[in-house]
C-alpha positions as CSV (number, residue, x, y, z in Angstrom):
1,M,86.4,111.4,101.7
2,N,85.1,114.9,101.8
3,T,85.8,115.0,105.5
4,I,88.1,113.4,108.0
5,K,86.6,112.8,111.5
6,R,88.6,109.8,112.8
7,I,92.2,108.9,112.1
8,L,93.9,105.7,113.1
9,A,97.6,106.4,113.3
10,V,99.6,103.1,113.3
11,I,102.6,103.3,115.6
12,D,105.8,101.4,114.9
13,P,107.5,100.6,118.2
14,T,110.7,99.7,116.4
15,K,111.2,103.3,115.1
16,D,112.4,106.4,116.9
17,D,110.7,108.8,114.5
18,Q,106.9,108.3,114.0
19,H,106.3,110.0,110.6
20,G,102.8,108.5,110.4
21,L,101.8,110.1,113.8
22,A,103.3,113.4,112.7
23,R,101.3,113.4,109.5
24,S,98.2,112.4,111.5
25,V,98.7,115.4,113.7
26,E,99.2,117.7,110.7
27,L,96.0,116.6,109.1
28,A,94.1,116.6,112.4
29,K,95.0,120.3,113.0
30,K,93.6,121.2,109.5
31,S,90.5,118.9,109.5
32,G,89.5,118.8,113.2
33,A,89.8,115.0,113.2
34,T,90.4,113.0,116.3
35,I,93.4,110.6,116.4
36,T,93.8,107.2,117.9
37,A,97.5,106.2,118.2
38,F,97.3,102.5,117.6
39,M,99.8,99.8,118.3
40,T,99.8,96.0,118.3
41,V,101.9,94.0,120.6
42,Y,102.7,90.3,120.8
43,D,105.4,88.4,122.7
44,F,106.1,85.1,121.1
45,S,107.5,83.8,124.3
46,Y,103.9,83.8,125.5
47,E,103.5,80.7,123.3
48,M,106.2,79.0,125.2
49,T,104.7,79.5,128.7
50,T,102.2,76.6,128.6
51,M,103.7,75.3,131.8
52,L,102.4,78.4,133.6
53,S,98.9,78.6,135.0
54,G,96.2,80.6,133.2
55,D,96.4,83.4,135.7
56,E,100.2,83.6,135.4
57,R,100.0,83.8,131.6
58,E,97.3,86.5,131.8
59,A,99.5,88.4,134.3
60,M,102.4,88.2,131.9
61,R,100.3,89.5,129.0
62,E,98.9,92.3,131.0
63,A,102.4,93.4,132.1
64,V,103.5,93.6,128.4
65,L,100.4,95.6,127.4
66,K,100.8,98.0,130.4
67,D,104.4,98.6,129.5
68,R,103.5,99.4,125.9
69,E,100.6,101.6,127.0
70,L,102.9,103.7,129.2
71,W,105.3,104.1,126.3
72,L,102.6,105.1,123.9
73,N,101.1,107.6,126.3
74,D,104.6,109.2,126.6
75,L,104.9,109.3,122.8
76,V,101.6,111.3,122.4
77,S,102.0,113.5,125.5
78,P,103.5,116.4,123.4
79,Y,100.2,116.6,121.5
80,N,98.0,117.3,124.6
81,N,96.3,120.2,122.7
82,L,94.8,117.7,120.3
83,N,92.0,115.2,120.7
84,I,94.2,112.1,120.7
85,E,93.8,108.8,122.5
86,T,95.8,105.6,122.5
87,L,95.0,102.0,121.9
88,V,97.2,98.9,122.4
89,V,96.0,95.6,121.1
90,W,97.4,92.1,121.7
91,H,97.6,90.4,118.3
92,N,100.1,88.4,116.4
93,R,98.9,89.7,113.0
94,P,99.1,93.5,113.0
95,Y,97.2,94.0,109.8
96,E,94.2,92.0,111.1
97,A,94.2,94.0,114.3
98,I,94.3,97.3,112.3
99,I,91.5,96.2,109.9
100,D,89.3,94.8,112.7
101,T,89.6,98.1,114.6
102,V,88.8,100.1,111.4
103,I,85.7,98.1,110.8
104,D,84.5,97.9,114.4
105,Q,85.0,101.6,115.1
106,N,84.4,103.3,111.7
107,Y,87.7,105.1,111.1
108,D,87.8,107.4,108.1
109,L,91.6,107.1,107.4
110,V,94.5,104.9,108.4
111,I,97.9,106.5,108.4
112,K,101.0,104.4,108.6
113,S,104.7,105.2,108.1
114,T,106.7,103.2,105.6
115,H,110.1,101.8,106.1
116,Q,112.9,103.4,104.1
117,H,116.0,101.6,102.9
118,G,118.9,103.8,104.1
119,A,121.4,102.9,101.4
120,L,119.0,103.0,98.5
121,K,116.8,105.8,99.8
122,S,113.8,103.9,98.5
123,V,110.6,103.0,100.3
124,I,110.3,99.4,101.4
125,F,106.7,98.1,101.9
126,T,106.3,95.4,104.6
127,P,103.9,92.4,104.4
128,T,101.6,94.4,106.8
129,D,101.5,97.3,104.3
130,W,100.6,95.0,101.4
131,H,97.8,93.3,103.5
132,L,96.4,96.8,104.2
133,V,96.6,97.8,100.5
134,R,94.6,94.6,99.6
135,K,92.2,94.3,102.5
136,C,91.6,97.5,104.4
137,P,88.2,99.0,103.5
138,T,89.1,102.6,104.4
139,P,91.7,104.8,102.7
140,V,95.3,104.1,103.8
141,L,97.9,106.8,103.7
142,F,101.4,105.5,103.6
143,V,103.9,108.1,104.8
144,K,107.6,108.5,104.3
145,E,110.0,111.1,105.8
146,M,109.4,114.1,103.6
147,A,107.1,116.9,104.7
148,W,104.3,118.3,102.6
149,P,105.4,121.7,101.4
150,E,103.1,124.6,101.0
151,N,101.9,125.0,97.4
152,G,103.1,121.5,96.6
153,N,101.7,118.9,94.1
154,I,99.4,116.0,94.6
155,L,99.0,113.5,91.8
156,A,95.9,111.5,91.1
157,A,96.4,108.4,89.1
158,V,93.4,107.5,86.9
159,N,92.4,105.1,84.1
160,A,90.3,107.5,82.1
161,V,89.4,105.1,79.3
162,S,88.0,102.3,81.4
163,E,84.5,101.3,80.6
164,N,84.1,99.3,83.8
165,D,81.5,100.9,86.1
166,Q,83.5,100.2,89.2
167,H,86.7,101.8,87.7
168,I,84.8,104.8,86.4
169,A,83.4,105.4,89.9
170,L,86.8,104.8,91.4
171,N,88.4,107.4,89.1
172,K,85.9,110.0,90.4
173,R,86.5,108.9,94.0
174,I,90.3,109.3,93.5
175,I,89.9,112.8,92.1
176,K,87.4,113.9,94.8
177,D,89.6,112.6,97.6
178,A,92.7,114.2,96.0
179,Q,90.9,117.6,95.7
180,F,90.0,117.4,99.4
181,L,93.6,116.7,100.4
182,C,94.7,119.6,98.2
183,E,92.5,121.9,100.1
184,L,93.9,120.7,103.4
185,A,97.5,120.8,102.3
186,N,97.2,123.9,100.1
187,A,98.5,121.9,97.1
188,K,97.9,121.8,93.4
189,L,96.2,118.7,91.9
190,N,97.4,117.0,88.7
191,L,96.1,113.9,86.9
192,V,98.2,111.2,85.4
193,N,97.1,108.6,82.9
194,A,99.3,106.0,81.3
195,Y,98.5,104.3,78.0
196,P,99.9,101.2,76.4
197,A,102.5,101.1,73.6
198,T,101.7,99.4,70.3
199,P,101.8,95.6,70.8
200,I,104.9,94.4,68.8
201,N,103.5,91.0,68.1
202,I,100.5,92.4,66.3
203,A,102.8,94.5,64.1
204,I,104.8,91.4,63.2
205,E,101.9,89.0,62.7
206,I,99.6,91.4,60.6
207,P,101.6,93.0,57.8
208,E,98.9,95.5,56.9
209,F,98.7,96.7,60.5
210,N,100.0,100.3,60.8
211,P,101.5,100.7,64.3
212,S,102.1,104.4,64.0
213,L,98.4,105.0,63.1
214,Y,97.3,102.7,65.9
215,N,99.5,104.4,68.4
216,E,98.2,107.9,67.5
217,S,94.6,106.6,67.8
218,V,95.2,105.2,71.2
219,K,97.0,108.3,72.4
220,K,94.2,110.5,71.1
221,H,91.6,108.4,72.9
222,H,93.5,108.6,76.2
223,I,94.1,112.4,75.9
224,E,90.4,113.1,75.1
225,S,89.1,110.8,77.9
226,T,91.5,112.2,80.5
227,N,90.8,115.8,79.5
228,A,87.0,115.1,79.6
229,L,87.4,113.6,83.1
230,A,89.4,116.6,84.2
231,T,86.7,119.0,82.9
232,E,84.2,117.3,85.2
233,F,86.2,118.5,88.1
234,T,87.1,121.9,86.8
235,L,90.7,120.9,86.1
236,T,92.7,122.3,83.1
237,T,94.4,120.3,80.4
238,E,97.7,121.7,81.8
239,Q,97.0,119.7,84.9
240,C,96.7,116.4,82.9
241,F,99.7,114.2,82.1
242,I,99.0,111.5,79.6
243,E,102.1,109.4,78.6
244,E,102.8,106.1,76.9
245,G,104.1,103.3,79.0
246,L,103.3,101.0,81.9
247,P,101.6,102.7,84.8
248,E,104.4,101.5,87.2
249,D,106.9,103.4,85.0
250,V,104.8,106.5,84.0
251,I,103.2,107.4,87.3
252,P,106.4,107.4,89.4
253,D,108.2,109.3,86.7
254,I,105.5,112.0,86.6
255,A,105.5,112.1,90.4
256,N,109.3,112.7,90.4
257,R,109.1,115.3,87.7
258,L,106.5,117.3,89.6
259,N,108.1,116.6,93.0
260,S,104.8,115.4,94.2
261,E,104.4,114.9,97.9
262,L,101.5,112.5,97.5
263,V,100.1,110.1,94.9
264,V,96.4,109.1,95.2
265,I,95.7,105.7,93.6
266,G,92.9,103.2,93.5
267,T,93.3,99.5,94.4
268,V,90.7,96.8,93.7
269,G,91.9,94.7,96.6
270,R,92.5,91.4,94.8
271,T,93.6,88.6,97.0
272,G,94.4,84.9,96.7
273,L,94.6,83.1,93.3
274,S,93.1,86.1,91.5
275,A,95.9,88.4,92.6
276,A,98.5,85.7,91.7
277,L,97.1,85.1,88.2
278,V,95.9,88.6,87.2
279,G,98.3,90.7,89.2
280,N,97.5,94.2,90.6
281,T,98.8,97.2,88.7
282,A,98.3,99.5,91.6
283,E,100.7,97.4,93.7
284,H,103.4,97.6,91.1
285,V,102.9,101.4,91.0
286,I,102.9,101.7,94.8
287,D,106.1,99.7,95.0
288,S,107.8,102.1,92.5
289,L,106.8,105.4,94.2
290,D,109.1,107.3,96.5
291,C,106.6,109.6,98.0
292,D,103.5,109.4,100.2
293,V,100.7,107.2,98.8
294,L,97.0,107.2,99.5
295,A,95.5,103.9,98.5
296,L,91.7,103.8,98.0
297,K,89.2,101.0,97.5
298,P,86.1,101.2,95.3
299,D,82.9,102.3,97.0
300,G,81.1,99.3,98.4
301,Y,84.3,97.3,98.9
302,V,83.9,94.7,101.6
303,S,87.1,93.5,103.3
304,P,87.6,89.7,103.4
305,L,88.2,90.2,107.1
306,A,84.8,91.7,107.6
307,K,82.6,89.6,109.9
308,D,79.3,88.3,108.5
């Protein structure tokens, strides 16, 4: 993502404040991108109107769509100095409508606000959010209430020691996209890499095993690999944070310490039984973050919703 030409801003009709739209406008002003304010609508009472004729059912559906279109046009009217259009789609699965639109019309970026739990002040991800994390082929920016300050911090989460070609390419994609956003937002880029602690069961089962030596060796390997990756992108070692622990603990902790406005993270898009058995580290990280998140797929990723 070295450019943003088309943004799909997902509108939540249940919210008064549209933080996703506001962030879309902010990025469009800096990148020259066009925006489509996108909303799905579905009235479940429509399913209960089988006694009506086809024409009557269609008239009811059109009335609902027209009402939402008028509301959406009013919502975007203050931004008439930007290239912004609206699109309302009748669909009972919002994530499918979003992904179908992204694929059909080649959007570069999806921006969607997240729900925030008022009492806990934490971000709550909806089922639609998780479907987008797993299945949307383009980057998805999940936005919370906080603004992006000037001279802020953007954090790129990498796995610098991976020997998997797909993960190596994804690391580079994460850093490149984060650098691009740093230029737009006038922010500083930092890298974070978590490494595992010494497995306790090995230390117990193998008496001659030296956990301290093992841990130092793992730490050294992660530091050297992360610093080498940083050097490829002209980043300094001071911009690298390599710490022991689970990614879902380390990454949010570093993000909080740096007061990062955005974390860029790669997702492999596992679904079905694979996701249930293997899990998805990125999802655990995302669920623990309290700032904006940009979720990226590997190059060449094909959504399970893509039509043959």
